[in-house]
C-alpha positions in Angstrom: 0.0 0.0 0.0 1.4 3.4 -1.0 2.3 5.6 1.9 0.7 9.1 2.1 2.9 12.0 0.9 4.8 14.2 3.3 3.4 17.5 4.5 6.0 19.5 2.5 4.8 18.0 -0.8 1.1 18.7 0.1 1.9 22.3 1.0 3.9 22.7 -2.3 0.9 21.3 -4.2 -1.5 23.7 -2.5 0.7 26.6 -3.6 1.6 25.6 -7.1 -1.5 23.9 -8.4 -4.6 25.4 -6.6 -4.0 29.1 -7.0 -6.7 29.5 -9.6 -9.4 27.5 -7.9 -8.2 28.9 -4.6 -8.8 32.5 -5.6 -12.1 32.0 -7.4 -14.1 32.8 -4.2 -12.9 36.4 -4.6 -15.2 37.0 -7.6 -17.5 34.0 -8.2 -20.5 34.9 -6.0 -20.0 38.6 -6.7 -20.6 38.2 -10.4 -23.3 35.6 -10.0 -25.4 37.9 -7.9 -25.0 40.8 -10.3 -26.9 38.6 -12.7 -29.4 37.0 -10.2 -31.3 38.6 -7.4 -30.0 37.5 -3.9 -33.1 35.7 -2.8 -33.1 32.8 -0.4 -33.9 30.3 -3.2 -31.2 31.6 -5.5 -28.6 31.6 -2.8 -29.4 28.1 -1.7 -29.5 26.8 -5.3 -26.3 28.5 -6.4 -24.3 27.1 -3.4 -25.7 23.6 -4.1 -24.6 23.8 -7.8 -21.2 25.1 -6.8 -20.8 22.2 -4.3 -21.7 19.5 -6.8 -19.7 21.1 -9.6 -16.6 20.9 -7.5 -17.4 17.3 -6.6 -18.0 16.2 -10.2 -15.9 18.4 -12.4 -12.8 18.6 -10.1 -12.8 15.6 -7.8 -14.3 13.0 -10.1 -13.0 14.2 -13.5 -9.5 15.1 -12.5 -8.4 13.7 -9.2 -10.0 10.3 -9.9 -10.5 9.6 -13.6 -7.8 11.7 -15.3 -5.1 10.8 -12.9 -6.0 7.1 -13.2 -5.1 7.3 -16.9 -1.5 8.4 -16.7 0.9 5.5 -16.9 4.0 7.7 -16.5 2.9 9.9 -13.7 2.5 12.8 -16.1 -0.6 14.8 -17.1 -2.0 17.2 -19.6 -3.7 17.2 -23.0 -0.6 16.0 -24.9 -0.2 13.1 -22.4 -3.7 12.0 -23.1 -3.0 12.3 -26.8 0.1 10.1 -26.3 -1.9 7.5 -24.5 -4.8 7.5 -27.0 -2.8 7.5 -30.3 -1.5 3.8 -30.1 -5.1 2.7 -29.4 -6.6 4.2 -32.5 -6.8 2.1 -35.6 -8.2 4.5 -38.2 -6.2 7.4 -39.6 -9.3 9.7 -39.6 -9.7 9.1 -35.8 -6.1 9.9 -35.3 -6.5 13.2 -37.2 -9.6 14.1 -35.3 -8.1 13.6 -31.9 -4.9 15.3 -32.9 -7.0 18.3 -34.0 -8.8 18.2 -30.6 -5.4 18.1 -28.7 -4.3 21.2 -30.7 -7.6 22.9 -29.9 -7.2 22.0 -26.2 -3.7 23.5 -26.1 -4.9 26.7 -27.8 -7.9 27.1 -25.5 -5.7 26.8 -22.5 -3.5 29.6 -23.8 -6.7 31.7 -24.3 -7.8 30.9 -20.8 -4.5 31.8 -19.3 -4.6 35.4 -20.6 -7.8 36.1 -18.8 -6.8 34.4 -15.5 -4.2 36.9 -14.4 -6.4 39.8 -15.5 -9.5 38.8 -13.6 -7.6 37.5 -10.5 -5.4 40.6 -10.0 -8.1 43.1 -10.9 -10.7 41.5 -8.6 -8.2 41.5 -5.7 -7.2 45.2 -6.3 -10.9 46.2 -6.3 -10.9 45.2 -2.7 -9.2 48.6 -2.0 -12.7 50.1 -2.1 -13.5 48.6 1.3 -10.8 50.7 2.9 -12.3 53.8 4.5 -11.5 56.9 2.4 -10.8 54.8 -0.7 -14.4 53.9 -1.4 -14.7 56.4 -4.2 -11.3 55.6 -5.8 -11.6 55.7 -9.6 -11.5 52.5 -11.6 -8.7 53.9 -13.7 -6.4 54.0 -10.7 -7.3 50.4 -9.8 -6.5 49.3 -13.4 -3.2 51.1 -13.2 -2.3 49.3 -10.0 -3.4 46.0 -11.6 -1.1 46.7 -14.6 1.9 47.5 -12.4 1.4 44.3 -10.5 1.0 42.4 -13.8 4.2 44.0 -15.1 6.1 43.0 -12.0 4.8 39.4 -12.3 5.8 39.1 -16.0 9.1 40.9 -15.5 10.0 38.5 -12.7 9.5 35.4 -15.0 13.0 35.7 -16.5 14.6 35.1 -13.1 12.7 31.8 -12.7 10.4 30.7 -9.9 12.7 28.3 -8.2 13.9 30.7 -5.5 10.5 31.8 -4.4 8.5 28.6 -5.2 9.1 27.4 -1.6 7.3 30.5 -0.3 4.3 29.9 -2.6 3.0 26.9 -0.6 3.1 28.5 2.9 1.5 31.8 1.6 -1.4 29.8 0.0 -1.8 27.7 3.1 -2.3 30.9 5.1 -4.7 32.1 2.3 -6.8 28.9 2.5 -6.8 29.0 6.3 -8.1 32.5 6.2 -10.8 31.5 3.7 -11.9 28.7 5.9 -11.9 30.7 9.2 -13.7 33.8 7.8 -16.3 31.6 6.1 -16.7 29.5 9.3 -17.3 32.6 11.4 -20.0 33.8 9.0 -21.5 30.3 8.8 -22.0 30.2 12.6 -24.4 33.1 12.3 -26.5 31.5 9.6 -26.0 27.7 9.9 -29.1 27.0 7.8 -26.9 27.6 4.7 -25.5 24.0 5.2 -28.8 22.7 3.9 -27.8 24.0 0.5 -25.4 21.0 0.0 -28.6 18.9 -0.6 -28.9 18.4 -4.4 -32.6 19.2 -4.0 -31.8 22.9 -4.0 -29.8 22.6 -7.2 -32.7 20.9 -8.9 -35.2 23.4 -7.5 -33.0 26.2 -8.8 -33.3 24.9 -12.4 -37.0 24.3 -12.1 -37.7 27.8 -10.7 -35.4 29.8 -13.0 -35.6 27.9 -16.3 -33.3 29.4 -19.0 -32.0 32.0 -16.5 -30.5 29.1 -14.5 -28.8 27.8 -17.7 -27.3 31.2 -18.3 -26.3 31.4 -14.6 -24.2 28.3 -15.2 -21.8 30.3 -17.3 -21.0 32.3 -14.2 -21.2 29.4 -11.7 -18.5 27.5 -13.6 -16.0 30.2 -12.4 -15.7 28.2 -9.2 -14.0 25.4 -11.1 -11.6 27.4 -13.2 -8.0 26.1 -13.0 -9.0 22.5 -12.4 -7.1 21.5 -15.6 -4.0 22.4 -13.6 -4.7 19.4 -11.3 -3.9 17.1 -14.2 -1.4 19.2 -16.2 0.9 19.7 -13.1 0.8 16.1 -12.0 4.2 15.4 -13.4 5.8 18.2 -11.4 4.4 17.1 -8.0 2.9 13.6 -8.3 -0.8 12.7 -8.1 -0.9 11.8 -4.4 0.3 15.3 -3.0 -2.3 16.9 -5.4 -5.1 14.6 -4.2 -4.3 15.2 -0.5 -4.0 19.0 -1.1 -7.3 19.1 -2.9 -9.1 17.7 0.2 -7.8 20.7 2.2 -8.4 23.2 -0.6 -11.9 21.9 -1.2 -12.8 22.3 2.5 -11.4 25.9 2.5 -13.1 27.1 -0.7 -16.4 25.4 0.1 -16.4 27.0 3.6 -15.7 30.4 2.0 -18.6 30.0 -0.4 -20.9 28.8 2.5 -19.8 31.8 4.6 -20.3 34.3 1.8 -23.7 32.8 1.1 -24.6 33.1 4.8 -23.5 36.7 4.7 -25.7 37.3 1.7 -28.7 35.8 3.6 -28.1 38.5 6.2 -27.2 41.4 3.8 -28.9 41.1 0.4 -27.5 44.5 -0.8 -23.9 43.2 -0.9 -21.7 44.0 -4.0 -18.6 41.9 -3.1 -19.5 39.2 -0.5 -15.9 38.1 0.3 -14.4 41.6 1.0 -17.5 42.9 2.7 -17.8 39.8 4.9 -14.2 40.0 6.0 -14.4 43.7 6.6 -17.5 43.2 8.8 -15.7 40.4 10.8 -12.2 41.8 11.3 -12.1 45.4 10.2 -8.7 46.0 11.9 -7.1 43.2 9.9 -8.7 44.1 6.6 -5.6 45.7 5.0 -3.4 42.6 5.8 -6.2 40.5 4.3 -6.2 42.6 1.2 -2.4 42.2 0.9 -2.8 38.4 1.3 -5.5 38.4 -1.3 -3.3 40.2 -3.9 -0.4 37.9 -3.0 -2.6 34.9 -3.6 -3.8 36.2 -7.0 -0.2 36.8 -8.0 0.8 33.3 -7.1 -2.3 31.9 -8.9 -1.2 33.9 -12.0 2.4 32.7 -11.6 1.3 29.1 -11.7 -0.8 29.7 -14.8 2.1 31.4 -16.6 4.6 28.6 -15.7 2.0 26.1 -16.9 1.8 27.9 -20.3 5.6 27.7 -20.6 5.4 23.9 -20.0 2.6 23.5 -22.6 4.5 25.5 -25.2 7.6 23.5 -24.5 5.6 20.2 -25.0 4.3 21.6 -28.3 7.8 22.5 -29.5 9.2 19.2 -28.5 6.4 17.3 -30.3 6.9 19.4 -33.5 3.5 21.1 -33.1 5.1 24.5 -32.8 8.3 26.0 -34.3 11.4 26.3 -32.2 11.4 29.2 -29.8 14.3 30.4 -27.7 14.1 28.8 -24.2 16.0 29.8 -21.1 16.4 27.2 -18.4 16.3 29.0 -15.0 17.4 26.2 -12.8 20.3 23.8 -12.7 18.2 21.3 -10.7 14.6 21.5 -11.8 14.2 20.6 -15.5 10.7 22.1 -15.5 11.9 25.6 -14.6 11.9 27.3 -18.1 11.3 30.7 -19.4 10.2 31.6 -23.0 10.7 35.3 -23.6 8.4 35.6 -26.7 5.5 33.8 -24.9 6.0 35.8 -21.7 5.7 39.2 -23.3 2.9 38.1 -25.7 0.9 37.1 -22.6 1.7 40.4 -20.8 0.6 42.5 -23.7 -2.6 40.4 -24.0 -3.3 40.8 -20.3 -2.9 44.6 -20.5 -5.2 44.8 -23.5 -7.8 42.7 -21.6 -7.6 45.0 -18.6 -8.0 48.1 -20.7 -10.8 46.6 -22.7 -13.0 45.2 -19.9 -12.2 47.6 -17.1 -14.1 45.8 -14.3 -13.8 42.2 -12.9 -17.5 41.5 -13.6 -17.0 42.4 -17.2 -14.0 40.0 -17.3 -16.2 37.3 -15.8 -18.3 37.5 -19.0 -15.1 36.8 -21.0 -14.1 33.9 -18.8 -15.2 30.4 -18.9 -15.7 29.6 -22.6 -12.1 28.4 -23.0 -12.1 26.7 -19.6 -15.2 24.6 -20.3 -14.0 23.9 -23.9 -10.7 22.5 -22.5 -12.6 20.4 -19.9 -14.9 19.0 -22.6 -11.9 18.0 -24.7 -10.3 16.3 -21.7 -13.5 14.4 -21.1 -13.7 13.3 -24.7 -10.2 11.9 -24.5 -11.0 10.1 -21.3 -14.1 8.4 -22.8 -12.2 7.2 -25.8 -9.3 5.8 -23.8 -11.4 4.1 -21.2 -13.6 2.3 -23.8 -10.7 1.4 -26.0 -9.0 -0.1 -22.9 -12.2 -1.9 -22.1 -12.7 -0.1 -18.8 -16.4 0.3 -19.4 -17.4 1.3 -15.8 -14.9 4.2 -15.8 -16.0 5.1 -19.4 -19.6 5.4 -18.3 -18.7 7.7 -15.5 -16.5 9.7 -17.9 -19.6 10.1 -20.2 -21.6 11.5 -17.3 -18.9 13.9 -16.3 -18.2 15.0 -19.9 -21.9 15.6 -20.4 -21.7 18.2 -17.5 -18.6 19.7 -19.1 -20.5 20.1 -22.4 -23.5 21.6 -20.7 -21.3 24.2 -19.0 -19.6 24.8 -22.3 -23.0 25.4 -24.0 -24.0 27.8 -21.3 -20.8 29.8 -21.7 -21.5 30.2 -25.4 -24.2 32.7 -24.3 -21.3 35.0 -23.1 -19.8 35.0 -26.6 -21.0 38.5 -27.6 -20.3 39.9 -24.1 -16.6 39.1 -24.1 -16.5 35.3 -24.5 -15.2 35.8 -28.0 -11.9 37.2 -26.5 -10.6 33.8 -25.3 -11.5 32.2 -28.6 -9.8 35.1 -30.5 -6.6 34.6 -28.4 -6.8 30.9 -28.8 -7.1 31.3 -32.6 -3.6 32.7 -32.8 -1.7 29.5 -31.5 -4.3 27.3 -33.2 -3.6 28.9 -36.6 0.1 28.9 -36.1 0.2 25.2 -35.1 -1.9 24.1 -38.1 0.0 26.3 -40.6 3.3 25.1 -39.1 2.4 21.3 -39.2 1.1 21.4 -42.8 3.9 23.7 -43.9 6.6 21.3 -42.5 5.0 18.3 -44.2 4.8 20.2 -47.5 8.3 21.5 -47.2 9.7 18.1 -46.4 8.1 16.6 -49.5 9.3 19.5 -51.7 12.9 19.0 -50.5 13.1 15.5 -52.0 15.0 13.7 -49.3 17.0 10.6 -50.2 16.1 7.2 -48.8 18.6 5.7 -46.5 19.7 3.1 -49.1 20.1 5.8 -51.8 22.2 8.0 -49.6 24.5 5.1 -48.5 25.1 4.1 -52.1 26.1 7.6 -53.1 28.1 8.1 -50.0 30.1 4.9 -50.5 31.1 6.0 -54.1 31.9 9.6 -53.1 34.0 8.7 -50.0 36.1 6.2 -52.0 36.6 8.5 -55.0 37.4 11.9 -53.3 39.9 13.4 -50.9 38.7 14.0 -47.4 38.9 17.1 -45.3 40.7 16.6 -42.0 38.6 16.3 -38.8 35.0 15.4 -38.1 31.8 17.0 -39.5 28.3 16.8 -37.9 25.1 16.8 -39.9 21.5 16.7 -38.6 18.7 14.5 -39.9 15.5 13.3 -38.3 16.6 9.7 -39.1 18.7 7.6 -41.4 15.5 6.5 -43.2 15.2 9.7 -45.1 18.3 12.0 -45.4 17.6 15.7 -46.1 18.7 17.2 -49.3 21.2 19.7 -47.8 23.4 16.7 -46.7 23.6 15.2 -50.2 24.2 18.7 -51.7 27.0 19.3 -49.3 28.7 15.9 -49.7 28.0 15.1 -53.3 27.4 18.3 -55.2 29.9 20.5 -53.3 32.2 17.6 -52.6 32.7 18.4 -48.9 33.4 15.1 -47.2 35.4 14.9 -44.0 37.5 12.0 -42.7 34.7 11.4 -40.1 31.1 12.3 -40.8 28.5 12.0 -38.1 24.7 12.2 -38.8 22.9 13.2 -35.6 19.2 12.3 -35.3 17.2 13.9 -32.5 13.8 12.4 -31.7 11.0 12.9 -29.2 9.4 10.0 -27.3 5.8 9.8 -26.2 7.0 9.8 -22.5 7.4 13.1 -20.8 10.9 12.5 -19.4 13.9 10.2 -20.2 17.0 10.4 -22.3 18.7 7.7 -24.4 21.4 8.0 -27.0 23.5 5.6 -29.1 26.4 6.0 -31.4 26.6 3.6 -34.4 30.1 3.8 -35.7 31.3 2.9 -39.2 28.0 2.4 -40.9 30.2 3.0 -43.9 33.8 4.1 -44.0 34.0 7.4 -42.1 30.3 7.6 -41.5 28.6 7.2 -38.1 25.1 7.8 -36.8 24.2 9.3 -33.3 20.6 8.8 -32.4 19.2 10.7 -29.5 15.8 10.2 -28.0 14.3 12.2 -25.2 11.0 12.9 -23.5 8.9 15.8 -24.7 9.3 17.6 -21.4 13.0 16.7 -21.0 15.5 19.5 -21.2 18.7 18.3 -23.0 22.2 19.6 -23.5 23.0 18.5 -27.1 26.6 19.4 -27.0 27.1 17.6 -23.7 25.7 14.4 -25.3 28.0 14.8 -28.3 31.0 15.2 -26.1 29.9 12.2 -24.0 30.2 9.9 -27.0 33.7 11.2 -27.7 32.9 13.2 -30.8 35.2 16.2 -31.3 33.7 18.0 -34.3 35.6 20.5 -36.5 32.4 21.8 -38.1 28.6 21.5 -37.9 26.3 21.7 -40.9 22.6 22.3 -40.7 19.9 22.9 -43.3 18.2 26.2 -44.0 15.3 26.7 -46.5 14.5 29.8 -48.6 10.9 29.4 -49.5 9.6 30.9 -52.7 5.8 31.0 -53.0 2.7 33.1 -53.9 0.4 31.2 -51.6 -0.5 33.4 -48.6 -0.6 30.4 -46.2 3.0 29.4 -47.2 4.1 33.0 -47.0 2.8 33.1 -43.4 4.7 29.7 -42.8 7.9 31.3 -44.1 7.5 34.3 -41.8 6.9 32.0 -38.8 10.2 30.1 -39.6 12.1 33.3 -40.1 10.9 34.9 -36.9 11.8 31.8 -34.8 15.3 30.9 -33.5 17.3 28.6 -35.7 18.2 25.0 -34.9 21.6 26.4 -33.8 20.1 28.8 -31.2 17.5 26.3 -30.0 20.1 23.6 -29.1 22.8 26.1 -28.3 25.3 24.8 -30.8 28.7 26.6 -30.8 28.2 29.4 -33.4 31.9 29.5 -34.6 31.6 25.9 -35.8 28.2 26.1 -37.5 27.6 26.4 -41.2 24.0 26.8 -42.6 23.4 25.2 -46.0 20.6 27.1 -47.8 18.2 25.3 -50.1 15.8 27.2 -52.3 12.3 25.6 -52.3 9.2 26.4 -54.3 5.9 25.8 -52.4 
């Protein structure tokens, strides 16, 4: 029997995984009761739905079903894709689920632009509870939010390793405060506990009809960030996350119950959490506000780090072009920084803040991408469970996914009120990925690579007939099955053959981590092949591997393409390739030894 995780790992999970869910009590009930009147029936019904949403969509879907699927201890959309692909027998099904995985990645990026904006702005709006600041202009609050966001994104380049140890304790304090403030309010109106009965959820739908359906688009805010439970499993392990979720669940549920109890006593409340805390402990309100802002910054930090990991997975699996990646830790391979992505997110967050101005407006933009991602995760789970003949789990997954899709349909109603924004943001990576994938395939065919046998026959003749340059040359090819045209042009057309020629193949496995490499010497006279395989989340030092197999290169060749086309799609593809770092920069090859061989290609 597996022993329970230690306290330190549970605290770390509470800080690094549950920031988004843990800060949702700041704004969820506030925006719901801007839409609904704060009647007894609506309050009881809303709390009932929140309780069962957290049970089904978070506890069942992620901590039970999704975590059960991973065979490597890793999580995320691309992990589910890696599990499912070998089980599919039809090419069309493979294409459909690949497209769904790409859509899931894109939606998460769209979601993660709005998360820092709504979290930070909703916390900053708590300044209005401070006496003397109740009339502060929204423009000043937006400015404060922008400054906090700038500090957050500026800090990313330094890495999160040094402060990550503080994240957990701060969030533990935050969850403790949520629990205690909610509990004190609950004592004054204990009847709110009855709302946990699903009867009140059913009555809410019966009484409100379509209004209840539209309210779901706001109620789902309580479950935002639940995808992080699965996506971050590889960093922390499933057991610490499961144990931490029990504590987080109790804290956020108690906060919702306490806020609802406060609403029963004060129906004219605008922001239940801030007004409840101010009424309970006025003298400690400013420290509470500072804690709230700290919690939202930590929540945003976790989201940004998650996006870096997702982008790295997409680069490693050739869904996205190479981007320059900085590794901010010598010990933690998951601590990475992608400058282009970081500042793209920052600019997007600022634009979102300026466009929507108020947290309740941002709430209308939030949820569409979240529920879309959950629905895609549910679809993957159903397919995997049934293809692995786990029918009981598959039936449960169907029920959970049906709820995901229902929430997704309800959030479509917010499309014209701001929901379009997350889809608009998601459309950028989605389009880039599709153009890049199809562009690479078309470019590969246009380059006319030689088969392995054709190349070896030509090499054998050329090596025996010509003089050789002294030293060792390195070339790069995906495999020896198809050798790119730039190698044959260099060796056979330009007659550049060294005494020792090494073709290096770098491949990505379906496992998140792991590194394996093998040098096959003397395939032909003076020709060797170094094959390197590593996990899609593994950070590698390519030159260290080359040195480890005793290769001392004199020069390094790599292929470059100059694309000539009138097709607008391929022109965009060419721009993408030109804007992204080269193979040399990505793998940090020594620039004084590198020679790029340009091939002109018509597409």
